[in-house]
N, CA, C and O atoms as CSV, one atom per row, in Angstrom:
chain,resi,resn,atom,element,x,y,z
A,1,MET,N,N,-43.393,0.692,9.051
A,1,MET,CA,C,-43.240,0.564,7.620
A,1,MET,C,C,-42.374,1.698,7.052
A,1,MET,O,O,-41.507,1.458,6.212
A,2,ALA,N,N,-42.611,2.925,7.510
A,2,ALA,CA,C,-41.815,4.060,7.037
A,2,ALA,C,C,-40.362,3.890,7.440
A,2,ALA,O,O,-39.458,4.265,6.694
A,3,GLU,N,N,-40.131,3.317,8.640
A,3,GLU,CA,C,-38.761,3.089,9.107
A,3,GLU,C,C,-38.033,2.099,8.199
A,3,GLU,O,O,-36.848,2.279,7.915
A,4,ALA,N,N,-38.728,1.057,7.741
A,4,ALA,CA,C,-38.126,0.063,6.851
A,4,ALA,C,C,-37.756,0.705,5.512
A,4,ALA,O,O,-36.681,0.437,4.975
A,5,ARG,N,N,-38.650,1.559,4.963
A,5,ARG,CA,C,-38.338,2.235,3.692
A,5,ARG,C,C,-37.136,3.159,3.858
A,5,ARG,O,O,-36.292,3.252,2.968
A,6,SER,N,N,-37.061,3.846,5.005
A,6,SER,CA,C,-35.938,4.740,5.282
A,6,SER,C,C,-34.638,3.952,5.357
A,6,SER,O,O,-33.612,4.402,4.846
A,7,SER,N,N,-34.669,2.787,5.987
A,7,SER,CA,C,-33.483,1.944,6.114
A,7,SER,C,C,-33.020,1.457,4.745
A,7,SER,O,O,-31.821,1.454,4.464
A,8,VAL,N,N,-33.962,1.041,3.887
A,8,VAL,CA,C,-33.627,0.580,2.541
A,8,VAL,C,C,-33.022,1.727,1.740
A,8,VAL,O,O,-32.029,1.535,1.038
A,9,ARG,N,N,-33.609,2.914,1.837
A,9,ARG,CA,C,-33.106,4.089,1.116
A,9,ARG,C,C,-31.688,4.431,1.593
A,9,ARG,O,O,-30.819,4.753,0.783
A,10,HIS,N,N,-31.457,4.359,2.922
A,10,HIS,CA,C,-30.136,4.656,3.480
A,10,HIS,C,C,-29.099,3.658,2.962
A,10,HIS,O,O,-27.996,4.053,2.584
A,11,ARG,N,N,-29.445,2.366,2.943
A,11,ARG,CA,C,-28.517,1.357,2.425
A,11,ARG,C,C,-28.199,1.607,0.958
A,11,ARG,O,O,-27.055,1.428,0.538
A,12,GLN,N,N,-29.192,2.018,0.168
A,12,GLN,CA,C,-28.961,2.296,-1.247
A,12,GLN,C,C,-28.048,3.504,-1.408
A,12,GLN,O,O,-27.183,3.502,-2.284
A,13,GLU,N,N,-28.219,4.541,-0.582
A,13,GLU,CA,C,-27.349,5.717,-0.648
A,13,GLU,C,C,-25.906,5.334,-0.356
A,13,GLU,O,O,-24.985,5.811,-1.019
A,14,ILE,N,N,-25.707,4.469,0.641
A,14,ILE,CA,C,-24.353,4.004,0.968
A,14,ILE,C,C,-23.788,3.195,-0.195
A,14,ILE,O,O,-22.639,3.393,-0.589
A,15,ALA,N,N,-24.587,2.291,-0.740
A,15,ALA,CA,C,-24.129,1.465,-1.860
A,15,ALA,C,C,-23.737,2.334,-3.054
A,15,ALA,O,O,-22.799,2.000,-3.777
A,16,ASP,N,N,-24.447,3.447,-3.268
A,16,ASP,CA,C,-24.126,4.337,-4.380
A,16,ASP,C,C,-22.802,5.066,-4.149
A,16,ASP,O,O,-22.178,5.510,-5.113
A,17,MET,N,N,-22.357,5.201,-2.895
A,17,MET,CA,C,-21.123,5.912,-2.572
A,17,MET,C,C,-19.903,4.996,-2.540
A,17,MET,O,O,-18.780,5.476,-2.698
A,18,VAL,N,N,-20.089,3.706,-2.343
A,18,VAL,CA,C,-18.974,2.763,-2.203
A,18,VAL,C,C,-18.352,2.502,-3.568
A,18,VAL,O,O,-19.054,2.287,-4.555
A,19,HIS,N,N,-17.034,2.525,-3.606
A,19,HIS,CA,C,-16.302,2.231,-4.842
A,19,HIS,C,C,-15.607,0.884,-4.680
A,19,HIS,O,O,-14.872,0.669,-3.716
A,20,ILE,N,N,-15.839,-0.005,-5.610
A,20,ILE,CA,C,-15.194,-1.315,-5.599
A,20,ILE,C,C,-14.325,-1.408,-6.850
A,20,ILE,O,O,-14.783,-1.136,-7.960
A,21,VAL,N,N,-13.068,-1.796,-6.654
A,21,VAL,CA,C,-12.140,-1.955,-7.772
A,21,VAL,C,C,-11.893,-3.451,-7.934
A,21,VAL,O,O,-11.077,-4.022,-7.211
A,22,PRO,N,N,-12.582,-4.090,-8.868
A,22,PRO,CA,C,-12.430,-5.545,-9.037
A,22,PRO,C,C,-11.020,-5.925,-9.469
A,22,PRO,O,O,-10.348,-5.165,-10.167
A,23,ALA,N,N,-10.581,-7.092,-9.054
A,23,ALA,CA,C,-9.255,-7.589,-9.429
A,23,ALA,C,C,-9.115,-7.650,-10.945
A,23,ALA,O,O,-8.013,-7.492,-11.470
A,24,ALA,N,N,-10.209,-7.875,-11.647
A,24,ALA,CA,C,-10.159,-7.965,-13.113
A,24,ALA,C,C,-9.735,-6.643,-13.736
A,24,ALA,O,O,-9.271,-6.624,-14.876
A,25,ASP,N,N,-9.886,-5.524,-13.003
A,25,ASP,CA,C,-9.506,-4.218,-13.534
A,25,ASP,C,C,-8.019,-3.912,-13.356
A,25,ASP,O,O,-7.529,-2.906,-13.868
A,26,LYS,N,N,-7.302,-4.772,-12.634
A,26,LYS,CA,C,-5.875,-4.568,-12.420
A,26,LYS,C,C,-5.152,-4.662,-13.754
A,26,LYS,O,O,-5.479,-5.510,-14.585
A,27,LYS,N,N,-4.181,-3.801,-13.957
A,27,LYS,CA,C,-3.432,-3.793,-15.210
A,27,LYS,C,C,-2.621,-5.081,-15.345
A,27,LYS,O,O,-2.027,-5.546,-14.372
A,28,PRO,N,N,-2.593,-5.654,-16.541
A,28,PRO,CA,C,-1.833,-6.896,-16.736
A,28,PRO,C,C,-0.330,-6.656,-16.610
A,28,PRO,O,O,0.161,-5.541,-16.793
A,29,GLY,N,N,0.369,-7.713,-16.298
A,29,GLY,CA,C,1.825,-7.639,-16.169
A,29,GLY,C,C,2.319,-8.730,-15.249
A,29,GLY,O,O,1.538,-9.539,-14.749
A,30,ASP,N,N,3.610,-8.747,-15.031
A,30,ASP,CA,C,4.212,-9.790,-14.221
A,30,ASP,C,C,4.083,-9.529,-12.725
A,30,ASP,O,O,4.168,-10.464,-11.930
A,31,SER,N,N,3.883,-8.299,-12.338
A,31,SER,CA,C,3.852,-7.964,-10.919
A,31,SER,C,C,2.604,-8.528,-10.253
A,31,SER,O,O,1.507,-8.495,-10.812
A,32,ARG,N,N,2.801,-9.046,-9.043
A,32,ARG,CA,C,1.677,-9.507,-8.236
A,32,ARG,C,C,1.305,-8.440,-7.215
A,32,ARG,O,O,0.425,-8.662,-6.383
A,33,THR,N,N,1.964,-7.285,-7.269
A,33,THR,CA,C,1.700,-6.184,-6.349
A,33,THR,C,C,0.534,-5.351,-6.883
A,33,THR,O,O,0.452,-5.056,-8.076
A,34,ILE,N,N,-0.357,-4.984,-5.974
A,34,ILE,CA,C,-1.512,-4.158,-6.316
A,34,ILE,C,C,-1.205,-2.712,-5.952
A,34,ILE,O,O,-0.695,-2.438,-4.866
A,35,ARG,N,N,-1.512,-1.791,-6.850
A,35,ARG,CA,C,-1.341,-0.352,-6.609
A,35,ARG,C,C,-2.726,0.280,-6.566
A,35,ARG,O,O,-3.563,0.015,-7.430
A,36,PHE,N,N,-2.967,1.119,-5.557
A,36,PHE,CA,C,-4.249,1.809,-5.423
A,36,PHE,C,C,-4.002,3.262,-5.069
A,36,PHE,O,O,-3.263,3.562,-4.132
A,37,GLU,N,N,-4.619,4.164,-5.817
A,37,GLU,CA,C,-4.551,5.583,-5.506
A,37,GLU,C,C,-5.958,6.061,-5.186
A,37,GLU,O,O,-6.841,6.061,-6.043
A,38,GLY,N,N,-6.151,6.467,-3.941
A,38,GLY,CA,C,-7.476,6.811,-3.451
A,38,GLY,C,C,-8.062,8.091,-4.009
A,38,GLY,O,O,-9.282,8.258,-4.000
A,39,ALA,N,N,-7.221,9.009,-4.501
A,39,ALA,CA,C,-7.741,10.279,-5.018
A,39,ALA,C,C,-8.788,10.040,-6.110
A,39,ALA,O,O,-9.728,10.822,-6.256
A,40,ASP,N,N,-8.624,8.975,-6.862
A,40,ASP,CA,C,-9.587,8.652,-7.919
A,40,ASP,C,C,-10.968,8.324,-7.362
A,40,ASP,O,O,-11.960,8.336,-8.091
A,41,PHE,N,N,-11.023,8.028,-6.052
A,41,PHE,CA,C,-12.268,7.598,-5.428
A,41,PHE,C,C,-12.658,8.466,-4.235
A,41,PHE,O,O,-13.533,8.094,-3.453
A,42,GLY,N,N,-12.009,9.622,-4.095
A,42,GLY,CA,C,-12.329,10.523,-2.994
A,42,GLY,C,C,-11.712,10.126,-1.668
A,42,GLY,O,O,-12.165,10.592,-0.623
A,43,ALA,N,N,-10.690,9.279,-1.675
A,43,ALA,CA,C,-10.028,8.827,-0.444
A,43,ALA,C,C,-8.643,9.474,-0.344
A,43,ALA,O,O,-7.932,9.560,-1.345
A,44,PRO,N,N,-8.253,9.928,0.851
A,44,PRO,CA,C,-6.972,10.631,1.009
A,44,PRO,C,C,-5.771,9.723,1.264
A,44,PRO,O,O,-4.790,10.161,1.865
A,45,ILE,N,N,-5.829,8.464,0.818
A,45,ILE,CA,C,-4.691,7.552,0.965
A,45,ILE,C,C,-4.436,6.818,-0.349
A,45,ILE,O,O,-5.286,6.762,-1.237
A,46,ALA,N,N,-3.241,6.263,-0.433
A,46,ALA,CA,C,-2.874,5.389,-1.545
A,46,ALA,C,C,-2.085,4.238,-0.916
A,46,ALA,O,O,-1.582,4.372,0.199
A,47,PHE,N,N,-1.973,3.102,-1.627
A,47,PHE,CA,C,-1.182,2.006,-1.070
A,47,PHE,C,C,-0.703,1.061,-2.145
A,47,PHE,O,O,-1.243,0.999,-3.250
A,48,PHE,N,N,0.335,0.324,-1.780
A,48,PHE,CA,C,0.777,-0.848,-2.516
A,48,PHE,C,C,0.481,-2.047,-1.630
A,48,PHE,O,O,0.842,-2.037,-0.453
A,49,ALA,N,N,-0.157,-3.069,-2.154
A,49,ALA,CA,C,-0.268,-4.364,-1.490
A,49,ALA,C,C,0.828,-5.202,-2.152
A,49,ALA,O,O,0.621,-5.800,-3.207
A,50,VAL,N,N,1.990,-5.231,-1.513
A,50,VAL,CA,C,3.191,-5.842,-2.084
A,50,VAL,C,C,3.118,-7.367,-1.988
A,50,VAL,O,O,2.737,-7.922,-0.957
A,51,ASP,N,N,3.489,-8.023,-3.075
A,51,ASP,CA,C,3.661,-9.474,-3.116
A,51,ASP,C,C,4.926,-9.688,-3.939
A,51,ASP,O,O,4.875,-9.768,-5.167
A,52,ALA,N,N,6.070,-9.782,-3.243
A,52,ALA,CA,C,7.375,-9.789,-3.917
A,52,ALA,C,C,8.154,-11.063,-3.624
A,52,ALA,O,O,8.153,-11.566,-2.501
A,53,ALA,N,N,8.816,-11.573,-4.650
A,53,ALA,CA,C,9.694,-12.737,-4.495
A,53,ALA,C,C,10.987,-12.290,-3.823
A,53,ALA,O,O,11.352,-11.116,-3.893
A,54,PRO,N,N,11.687,-13.230,-3.165
A,54,PRO,CA,C,12.980,-12.879,-2.570
A,54,PRO,C,C,13.885,-12.196,-3.602
A,54,PRO,O,O,13.990,-12.626,-4.751
A,55,GLY,N,N,14.538,-11.111,-3.147
A,55,GLY,CA,C,15.413,-10.341,-4.016
A,55,GLY,C,C,14.729,-9.154,-4.677
A,55,GLY,O,O,15.405,-8.259,-5.184
A,56,GLN,N,N,13.399,-9.131,-4.682
A,56,GLN,CA,C,12.680,-8.030,-5.309
A,56,GLN,C,C,12.439,-6.891,-4.320
A,56,GLN,O,O,12.423,-7.091,-3.106
A,57,GLY,N,N,12.256,-5.704,-4.865
A,57,GLY,CA,C,11.936,-4.521,-4.079
A,57,GLY,C,C,12.267,-3.273,-4.863
A,57,GLY,O,O,12.958,-3.342,-5.879
A,58,PRO,N,N,11.787,-2.138,-4.407
A,58,PRO,CA,C,12.036,-0.892,-5.137
A,58,PRO,C,C,13.455,-0.375,-4.917
A,58,PRO,O,O,14.124,-0.744,-3.951
A,59,LYS,N,N,13.899,0.480,-5.826
A,59,LYS,CA,C,15.180,1.166,-5.659
A,59,LYS,C,C,15.007,2.275,-4.627
A,59,LYS,O,O,13.887,2.610,-4.242
A,60,LEU,N,N,16.126,2.840,-4.183
A,60,LEU,CA,C,16.105,3.913,-3.204
A,60,LEU,C,C,15.259,5.086,-3.727
A,60,LEU,O,O,15.444,5.544,-4.854
A,61,HIS,N,N,14.344,5.551,-2.901
A,61,HIS,CA,C,13.435,6.620,-3.294
A,61,HIS,C,C,12.939,7.347,-2.049
A,61,HIS,O,O,13.266,6.965,-0.926
A,62,LEU,N,N,12.151,8.394,-2.257
A,62,LEU,CA,C,11.517,9.089,-1.134
A,62,LEU,C,C,10.174,9.638,-1.575
A,62,LEU,O,O,9.876,9.728,-2.766
A,63,HIS,N,N,9.364,10.006,-0.576
A,63,HIS,CA,C,8.042,10.585,-0.795
A,63,HIS,C,C,7.935,11.868,0.034
A,63,HIS,O,O,8.598,11.980,1.065
A,64,PRO,N,N,7.122,12.834,-0.388
A,64,PRO,CA,C,6.961,14.071,0.381
A,64,PRO,C,C,5.941,13.933,1.507
A,64,PRO,O,O,5.475,14.937,2.047
A,65,TYR,N,N,5.595,12.713,1.859
A,65,TYR,CA,C,4.635,12.407,2.922
A,65,TYR,C,C,5.086,11.121,3.610
A,65,TYR,O,O,5.936,10.401,3.086
A,66,ALA,N,N,4.528,10.837,4.762
A,66,ALA,CA,C,4.881,9.614,5.499
A,66,ALA,C,C,4.325,8.381,4.784
A,66,ALA,O,O,3.322,8.446,4.073
A,67,GLU,N,N,5.009,7.260,4.997
A,67,GLU,CA,C,4.563,5.963,4.466
A,67,GLU,C,C,4.606,4.951,5.601
A,67,GLU,O,O,5.600,4.859,6.322
A,68,THR,N,N,3.534,4.196,5.757
A,68,THR,CA,C,3.444,3.186,6.813
A,68,THR,C,C,3.428,1.807,6.181
A,68,THR,O,O,2.667,1.551,5.248
A,69,TRP,N,N,4.277,0.913,6.695
A,69,TRP,CA,C,4.375,-0.450,6.181
A,69,TRP,C,C,3.853,-1.427,7.221
A,69,TRP,O,O,4.139,-1.297,8.411
A,70,ILE,N,N,3.086,-2.405,6.760
A,70,ILE,CA,C,2.599,-3.491,7.613
A,70,ILE,C,C,2.988,-4.798,6.925
A,70,ILE,O,O,2.492,-5.106,5.841
A,71,VAL,N,N,3.878,-5.562,7.559
A,71,VAL,CA,C,4.311,-6.842,6.988
A,71,VAL,C,C,3.334,-7.923,7.421
A,71,VAL,O,O,3.055,-8.081,8.609
A,72,LYS,N,N,2.820,-8.661,6.455
A,72,LYS,CA,C,1.891,-9.753,6.750
A,72,LYS,C,C,2.571,-11.112,6.640
A,72,LYS,O,O,2.222,-12.034,7.378
A,73,ARG,N,N,3.530,-11.253,5.736
A,73,ARG,CA,C,4.200,-12.540,5.539
A,73,ARG,C,C,5.583,-12.291,4.962
A,73,ARG,O,O,5.776,-11.364,4.174
A,74,GLY,N,N,6.540,-13.112,5.351
A,74,GLY,CA,C,7.894,-12.985,4.834
A,74,GLY,C,C,8.711,-11.978,5.631
A,74,GLY,O,O,8.302,-11.516,6.697
A,75,ARG,N,N,9.877,-11.652,5.084
A,75,ARG,CA,C,10.798,-10.724,5.749
A,75,ARG,C,C,11.334,-9.748,4.708
A,75,ARG,O,O,11.410,-10.058,3.519
A,76,ALA,N,N,11.704,-8.560,5.186
A,76,ALA,CA,C,12.265,-7.540,4.300
A,76,ALA,C,C,13.474,-6.912,4.957
A,76,ALA,O,O,13.487,-6.677,6.165
A,77,ARG,N,N,14.495,-6.639,4.150
A,77,ARG,CA,C,15.630,-5.826,4.593
A,77,ARG,C,C,15.308,-4.411,4.146
A,77,ARG,O,O,15.062,-4.161,2.967
A,78,VAL,N,N,15.312,-3.497,5.092
A,78,VAL,CA,C,14.945,-2.103,4.835
A,78,VAL,C,C,16.166,-1.215,5.012
A,78,VAL,O,O,16.933,-1.379,5.961
A,79,VAL,N,N,16.337,-0.282,4.099
A,79,VAL,CA,C,17.328,0.782,4.242
A,79,VAL,C,C,16.527,2.071,4.350
A,79,VAL,O,O,15.699,2.381,3.493
A,80,ALA,N,N,16.793,2.825,5.430
A,80,ALA,CA,C,16.118,4.103,5.662
A,80,ALA,C,C,17.167,5.112,6.090
A,80,ALA,O,O,17.735,5.006,7.177
A,81,GLY,N,N,17.421,6.087,5.236
A,81,GLY,CA,C,18.506,7.022,5.523
A,81,GLY,C,C,19.810,6.254,5.595
A,81,GLY,O,O,20.174,5.556,4.649
A,82,ASP,N,N,20.526,6.376,6.721
A,82,ASP,CA,C,21.799,5.665,6.912
A,82,ASP,C,C,21.639,4.368,7.698
A,82,ASP,O,O,22.633,3.718,8.018
A,83,GLU,N,N,20.420,3.986,8.010
A,83,GLU,CA,C,20.148,2.798,8.824
A,83,GLU,C,C,19.647,1.638,7.970
A,83,GLU,O,O,19.045,1.845,6.916
A,84,ALA,N,N,19.901,0.417,8.435
A,84,ALA,CA,C,19.374,-0.788,7.799
A,84,ALA,C,C,18.821,-1.689,8.892
A,84,ALA,O,O,19.404,-1.787,9.972
A,85,PHE,N,N,17.708,-2.342,8.620
A,85,PHE,CA,C,17.093,-3.237,9.593
A,85,PHE,C,C,16.187,-4.220,8.873
A,85,PHE,O,O,15.925,-4.076,7.679
A,86,GLU,N,N,15.710,-5.222,9.605
A,86,GLU,CA,C,14.803,-6.219,9.039
A,86,GLU,C,C,13.431,-6.080,9.650
A,86,GLU,O,O,13.283,-5.725,10.819
A,87,LEU,N,N,12.421,-6.369,8.834
A,87,LEU,CA,C,11.035,-6.433,9.285
A,87,LEU,C,C,10.512,-7.825,9.010
A,87,LEU,O,O,10.909,-8.462,8.033
A,88,GLY,N,N,9.616,-8.305,9.871
A,88,GLY,CA,C,8.999,-9.608,9.695
A,88,GLY,C,C,7.502,-9.535,9.937
A,88,GLY,O,O,6.951,-8.449,10.117
A,89,PRO,N,N,6.837,-10.696,9.943
A,89,PRO,CA,C,5.388,-10.739,10.075
A,89,PRO,C,C,4.871,-9.928,11.262
A,89,PRO,O,O,5.380,-10.017,12.380
A,90,ASP,N,N,3.845,-9.139,10.975
A,90,ASP,CA,C,3.138,-8.283,11.937
A,90,ASP,C,C,3.937,-7.070,12.393
A,90,ASP,O,O,3.456,-6.312,13.236
A,91,ASP,N,N,5.151,-6.858,11.862
A,91,ASP,CA,C,5.895,-5.631,12.156
A,91,ASP,C,C,5.259,-4.469,11.403
A,91,ASP,O,O,4.743,-4.631,10.297
A,92,ILE,N,N,5.308,-3.305,12.023
A,92,ILE,CA,C,4.827,-2.071,11.413
A,92,ILE,C,C,5.972,-1.065,11.479
A,92,ILE,O,O,6.618,-0.921,12.516
A,93,ALA,N,N,6.218,-0.378,10.379
A,93,ALA,CA,C,7.251,0.656,10.339
A,93,ALA,C,C,6.647,1.900,9.696
A,93,ALA,O,O,5.888,1.807,8.731
A,94,VAL,N,N,6.992,3.057,10.238
A,94,VAL,CA,C,6.541,4.325,9.667
A,94,VAL,C,C,7.760,5.073,9.157
A,94,VAL,O,O,8.678,5.387,9.915
A,95,MET,N,N,7.754,5.350,7.867
A,95,MET,CA,C,8.847,6.067,7.220
A,95,MET,C,C,8.463,7.542,7.177
A,95,MET,O,O,7.457,7.894,6.561
A,96,PRO,N,N,9.243,8.410,7.817
A,96,PRO,CA,C,8.907,9.840,7.780
A,96,PRO,C,C,9.004,10.414,6.362
A,96,PRO,O,O,9.711,9.872,5.512
A,97,ALA,N,N,8.304,11.488,6.125
A,97,ALA,CA,C,8.360,12.174,4.837
A,97,ALA,C,C,9.804,12.544,4.495
A,97,ALA,O,O,10.602,12.873,5.373
A,98,ASN,N,N,10.117,12.484,3.217
A,98,ASN,CA,C,11.423,12.896,2.680
A,98,ASN,C,C,12.611,12.088,3.204
A,98,ASN,O,O,13.740,12.576,3.206
A,99,THR,N,N,12.358,10.847,3.651
A,99,THR,CA,C,13.430,9.953,4.098
A,99,THR,C,C,13.757,8.972,2.975
A,99,THR,O,O,12.885,8.200,2.576
A,100,PRO,N,N,14.981,8.975,2.453
A,100,PRO,CA,C,15.339,7.996,1.427
A,100,PRO,C,C,15.191,6.575,1.991
A,100,PRO,O,O,15.661,6.286,3.091
A,101,HIS,N,N,14.537,5.700,1.233
A,101,HIS,CA,C,14.314,4.339,1.723
A,101,HIS,C,C,14.102,3.364,0.561
A,101,HIS,O,O,13.779,3.746,-0.563
A,102,LYS,N,N,14.304,2.084,0.895
A,102,LYS,CA,C,14.014,0.988,-0.024
A,102,LYS,C,C,13.894,-0.279,0.801
A,102,LYS,O,O,14.277,-0.304,1.971
A,103,PHE,N,N,13.366,-1.323,0.199
A,103,PHE,CA,C,13.319,-2.626,0.875
A,103,PHE,C,C,13.570,-3.715,-0.150
A,103,PHE,O,O,13.341,-3.540,-1.347
A,104,THR,N,N,14.043,-4.838,0.350
A,104,THR,CA,C,14.278,-6.022,-0.477
A,104,THR,C,C,13.677,-7.215,0.231
A,104,THR,O,O,13.942,-7.430,1.414
A,105,ALA,N,N,12.871,-7.999,-0.474
A,105,ALA,CA,C,12.298,-9.228,0.087
A,105,ALA,C,C,13.421,-10.227,0.337
A,105,ALA,O,O,14.303,-10.413,-0.502
A,106,LEU,N,N,13.375,-10.869,1.508
A,106,LEU,CA,C,14.402,-11.840,1.894
A,106,LEU,C,C,13.897,-13.269,1.733
A,106,LEU,O,O,12.694,-13.525,1.763
A,107,GLU,N,N,14.833,-14.190,1.561
A,107,GLU,CA,C,14.531,-15.622,1.476
A,107,GLU,C,C,13.923,-16.081,2.799
A,107,GLU,O,O,14.142,-15.392,3.796
A,108,PRO,N,N,13.205,-17.146,2.893
A,108,PRO,CA,C,12.940,-18.100,1.819
A,108,PRO,C,C,11.588,-17.889,1.132
A,108,PRO,O,O,11.350,-18.479,0.078
A,109,GLU,N,N,10.692,-17.066,1.695
A,109,GLU,CA,C,9.348,-16.968,1.106
A,109,GLU,C,C,9.080,-15.578,0.538
A,109,GLU,O,O,9.866,-14.649,0.731
A,110,ARG,N,N,7.971,-15.455,-0.155
A,110,ARG,CA,C,7.561,-14.169,-0.716
A,110,ARG,C,C,7.259,-13.188,0.413
A,110,ARG,O,O,6.869,-13.583,1.511
A,111,LEU,N,N,7.446,-11.922,0.125
A,111,LEU,CA,C,7.124,-10.848,1.047
A,111,LEU,C,C,5.733,-10.320,0.711
A,111,LEU,O,O,5.465,-9.935,-0.427
A,112,GLU,N,N,4.861,-10.306,1.699
A,112,GLU,CA,C,3.540,-9.702,1.545
A,112,GLU,C,C,3.430,-8.600,2.578
A,112,GLU,O,O,3.473,-8.856,3.781
A,113,MET,N,N,3.289,-7.373,2.104
A,113,MET,CA,C,3.129,-6.247,3.017
A,113,MET,C,C,2.312,-5.159,2.343
A,113,MET,O,O,2.206,-5.102,1.118
A,114,VAL,N,N,1.739,-4.298,3.170
A,114,VAL,CA,C,0.970,-3.170,2.678
A,114,VAL,C,C,1.770,-1.910,2.966
A,114,VAL,O,O,2.213,-1.694,4.094
A,115,CYS,N,N,1.955,-1.084,1.954
A,115,CYS,CA,C,2.683,0.183,2.068
A,115,CYS,C,C,1.669,1.305,1.877
A,115,CYS,O,O,1.243,1.583,0.756
A,116,ILE,N,N,1.287,1.945,2.976
A,116,ILE,CA,C,0.228,2.953,2.965
A,116,ILE,C,C,0.844,4.339,2.831
A,116,ILE,O,O,1.667,4.745,3.652
A,117,HIS,N,N,0.446,5.046,1.809
A,117,HIS,CA,C,0.935,6.397,1.535
A,117,HIS,C,C,-0.072,7.410,2.067
A,117,HIS,O,O,-1.270,7.306,1.802
A,118,ALA,N,N,0.419,8.387,2.818
A,118,ALA,CA,C,-0.442,9.395,3.427
A,118,ALA,C,C,-0.796,10.489,2.419
A,118,ALA,O,O,-0.613,11.678,2.681
A,119,ALA,N,N,-1.304,10.063,1.269
A,119,ALA,CA,C,-1.717,10.974,0.203
A,119,ALA,C,C,-2.629,10.201,-0.746
A,119,ALA,O,O,-2.466,8.993,-0.919
A,120,GLY,N,N,-3.564,10.877,-1.344
A,120,GLY,CA,C,-4.476,10.226,-2.281
A,120,GLY,C,C,-3.824,9.865,-3.601
A,120,GLY,O,O,-4.296,8.971,-4.304
A,121,THR,N,N,-2.744,10.552,-3.946
A,121,THR,CA,C,-1.987,10.285,-5.169
A,121,THR,C,C,-0.522,10.073,-4.788
A,121,THR,O,O,0.059,10.879,-4.061
A,122,MET,N,N,0.063,8.997,-5.277
A,122,MET,CA,C,1.458,8.706,-4.940
A,122,MET,C,C,2.410,9.643,-5.669
A,122,MET,O,O,2.219,9.984,-6.836
A,123,ARG,N,N,3.441,10.043,-4.938
A,123,ARG,CA,C,4.539,10.790,-5.552
A,123,ARG,C,C,5.823,10.145,-5.040
A,123,ARG,O,O,6.046,10.039,-3.835
A,124,GLN,N,N,6.646,9.725,-5.966
A,124,GLN,CA,C,7.882,9.042,-5.608
A,124,GLN,C,C,9.037,9.630,-6.403
A,124,GLN,O,O,8.998,9.686,-7.632
A,125,ASP,N,N,10.063,10.066,-5.685
A,125,ASP,CA,C,11.264,10.584,-6.324
A,125,ASP,C,C,12.349,9.524,-6.201
A,125,ASP,O,O,12.861,9.271,-5.110
A,126,ASN,N,N,12.701,8.898,-7.341
A,126,ASN,CA,C,13.721,7.849,-7.334
A,126,ASN,C,C,15.100,8.449,-7.198
A,126,ASN,O,O,15.416,9.457,-7.830
A,127,LEU,N,N,15.927,7.822,-6.366
A,127,LEU,CA,C,17.279,8.305,-6.101
A,127,LEU,C,C,18.356,7.399,-6.680
A,127,LEU,O,O,19.528,7.777,-6.696
A,128,GLU,N,N,17.993,6.233,-7.147
A,128,GLU,CA,C,18.933,5.290,-7.783
A,128,GLU,C,C,18.507,5.053,-9.214
A,128,GLU,O,O,19.156,4.294,-9.933
């Protein structure tokens, strides 16, 4: 019986620590991309869950930390430094800190990818 009470108490402690950000709390606008900064919740990462139409993407920019991209659907043309390449479903790319980069969603379908920032708060220096 004491073990069951301990288990219930432990589950409640975990539930009190978990942070859930409901979709309803997302800021209104035309973008279907989700932005999350973990510092607000005690997490040392931030990310964009990108959902971009063909032709969309950020301008050339850089971050003072590494960024990891995971493509789930669609294709992207990426410019990183002086190089250009394409990414497709299930590709993973790691952009080193302070590397100028951008991507553009390619036809025919929307681009869905996660851009994980190795920092709890995003910092982006736009170059274009």
